[in-house]
C-alpha positions in Angstrom: 10.1 -7.7 4.5 9.4 -9.2 1.1 11.9 -9.8 -1.7 10.6 -6.8 -3.7 11.4 -4.4 -0.8 14.8 -6.0 -0.2 15.7 -5.6 -3.8 14.6 -1.9 -4.0 16.3 -1.0 -0.7 19.5 -2.8 -1.7 19.6 -0.9 -5.0 18.9 2.4 -3.2 21.8 1.7 -0.8 24.2 1.0 -3.6 23.1 4.1 -5.6 23.3 6.3 -2.5 26.9 5.1 -2.1 27.6 6.0 -5.8 26.1 9.5 -5.2 28.4 9.9 -2.2 31.4 8.9 -4.2 30.5 11.3 -7.1 30.1 14.2 -4.6 33.4 13.4 -3.0 35.3 13.4 -6.3 34.2 17.0 -6.9 35.6 18.3 -3.6 39.1 16.8 -3.6 41.4 19.5 -2.3 44.5 18.3 -4.2 42.8 19.2 -7.5 43.3 22.6 -9.1 40.3 24.9 -9.4 40.0 24.0 -13.1 40.0 20.3 -12.4 37.4 20.6 -9.7 35.3 22.7 -12.1 35.5 19.9 -14.7 34.8 17.2 -12.1 31.6 19.1 -11.0 30.5 19.5 -14.6 30.8 15.8 -15.5 29.4 14.8 -12.2 26.0 15.9 -13.4 25.7 13.2 -16.2 27.0 10.6 -13.7 24.3 11.6 -11.2 21.7 11.4 -14.0 22.9 7.8 -14.7 22.2 7.0 -11.1 18.7 8.5 -11.4 17.7 6.8 -14.7 19.2 3.5 -13.6 17.1 3.5 -10.4 13.9 4.3 -12.4 14.6 1.4 -14.8 15.5 -1.1 -12.1 12.5 -0.1 -9.9 9.9 -0.3 -12.7 11.4 -3.6 -13.9 11.1 -5.1 -10.4 7.5 -3.8 -10.2 6.7 -5.4 -13.6 8.2 -8.7 -12.4 5.8 -8.6 -9.4 2.9 -8.0 -11.7 4.0 -10.8 -14.1 4.2 -13.3 -11.2 0.7 -12.4 -10.0 -1.0 -14.9 -12.3 -3.6 -12.5 -13.6 -5.1 -11.8 -17.0 -4.7 -8.6 -19.0 -8.4 -7.8 -18.5 -7.8 -7.6 -14.7 -5.1 -4.9 -15.1 -5.5 -1.3 -14.0 -7.0 0.5 -17.0 -3.9 2.8 -17.5 -1.5 -0.1 -17.4 -3.9 -2.2 -19.7 -4.1 0.6 -22.2 -0.4 1.1 -22.4 0.4 -2.6 -22.7 -2.3 -3.3 -25.3 -1.3 -0.4 -27.5 2.3 -1.5 -27.5 2.0 -5.3 -27.6 -0.5 -5.1 -30.5 1.0 -2.1 -32.2 -2.3 -0.3 -32.0 -0.5 3.0 -33.0 -0.4 1.5 -36.6 -3.4 -0.7 -37.1 -3.6 -2.8 -40.3 -5.4 -1.5 -43.4 -6.1 -4.8 -45.2 -9.5 -6.3 -44.2 -8.3 -9.8 -43.5 -5.4 -8.5 -41.4 -7.9 -6.3 -39.5 -9.9 -9.4 -38.7 -6.8 -11.2 -37.3 -6.0 -8.0 -35.4 -9.5 -8.0 -33.7 -9.2 -11.7 -32.9 -5.8 -11.1 -31.3 -7.1 -8.1 -29.4 -9.9 -10.2 -27.8 -7.7 -13.2 -27.1 -5.0 -11.0 -25.5 -7.4 -9.8 -22.9 -7.9 -13.3 -21.5 -4.3 -14.4 -21.5 -2.0 -14.2 -18.5 -0.1 -11.0 -18.1 3.5 -11.1 -19.5 4.7 -7.5 -19.5 8.1 -6.8 -21.1 10.8 -6.0 -18.6 12.4 -3.5 -21.0 11.5 0.0 -19.6 11.5 2.8 -22.1 12.8 6.0 -20.5 13.5 7.7 -23.8 16.9 8.5 -22.2 15.4 11.6 -20.8 13.7 11.1 -17.4 12.6 14.7 -16.8 9.3 15.4 -15.0 7.1 15.0 -18.1 8.6 11.6 -19.0 8.7 10.4 -15.4 5.0 11.1 -14.8 4.1 9.7 -18.2 5.9 6.5 -17.3 4.1 6.3 -13.9 0.7 6.8 -15.7 1.6 4.1 -18.2 2.2 1.6 -15.4 -0.8 2.6 -13.4 1.2 4.4 -10.7 -0.1 7.6 -9.1 2.8 10.1 -9.0 1.0 13.3 -7.8 3.0 13.4 -4.6 6.2 13.7 -6.6 5.2 16.8 -8.5 6.8 19.0 -5.9 10.2 17.9 -7.3 9.3 18.7 -11.0 11.1 22.1 -11.2 14.3 20.8 -9.7 14.2 17.6 -11.7 13.7 19.6 -15.0 16.6 21.9 -14.0 18.8 18.8 -13.3 17.9 17.0 -16.6 18.2 20.2 -18.7 21.7 20.8 -17.4 22.6 17.2 -17.9 21.4 17.4 -21.5 23.4 20.5 -22.2 26.6 18.9 -20.9 25.9 15.6 -22.8 25.4 17.6 -26.0 28.7 19.4 -25.6 27.6 22.8 -24.4 30.9 24.3 -23.1 29.1 27.3 -21.5 27.6 25.2 -18.7 29.0 26.0 -15.2 28.2 23.7 -12.3 28.9 24.8 -8.7 29.1 22.8 -5.5 25.6 24.0 -4.5 24.1 22.4 -7.6 25.9 19.1 -7.0 24.4 19.1 -3.5 21.0 20.1 -4.8 20.9 17.4 -7.5 22.3 14.7 -5.2 19.6 15.4 -2.6 17.0 15.4 -5.3 17.9 11.9 -6.4 17.9 10.6 -2.9 14.5 12.1 -2.2 13.0 10.8 -5.4 14.4 7.3 -4.9 13.0 7.3 -1.3 9.5 8.5 -2.3 9.3 6.3 -5.4 10.2 3.3 -3.3 7.4 4.1 -0.9 4.9 4.6 -3.7 5.9 1.2 -5.3 5.7 -0.5 -2.0 2.1 0.8 -1.6 1.3 -0.4 -5.2 2.5 -3.9 -4.4 0.9 -4.1 -1.0 -2.5 -2.9 -2.3 -2.2 -4.4 -5.7 -2.8 -1.1 -7.4 -1.9 -2.7 -10.7 -5.4 -4.4 -10.7 -8.6 -2.9 -12.0 -10.2 -1.4 -8.9 -13.6 -1.1 -10.5 -16.2 -3.5 -9.0 -18.9 -5.2 -10.9 
């Protein structure tokens, strides 16, 4: 087993332990009903932190693998290339001055033939719901269609987390929801790990077009 898989599995094991501890804290019998209710409520943001943390760490480790592959930007999967070129060259706001535009074009062509050095900072927008998650996968050239079956539950989870984080006192969280969200994270971590393993083994980050 390679170092990439070891690192991902180790992170999964640790986070699974964190999930177990969070769940256990919501069921302590010595707590009053009110305190158990409060512990369930704030377990949701804690579980979300486990989920977002795994996404960040996994994508960062995947980027590290790509950076160590000694390839040029022009060899990247087109989705990954598009995302990285737009951000590294700030293509969302191209220059208006003619001389700066010339420099911009020179940098654009030069960039394609330089070795890949993708930033390890993973932008989650602090809101990894289904839309953001699939967008991130697309940006990094990862096919996430198999994870769409989790979209509804993931959105439910993130929406409740957001309400709690924004001070909505009307949110009620029961034990079934804690179980549902905990299982969701475990399932997503497992499937994302398998997808990333396939991406590394088959070098999905490379441009697959021939000729």
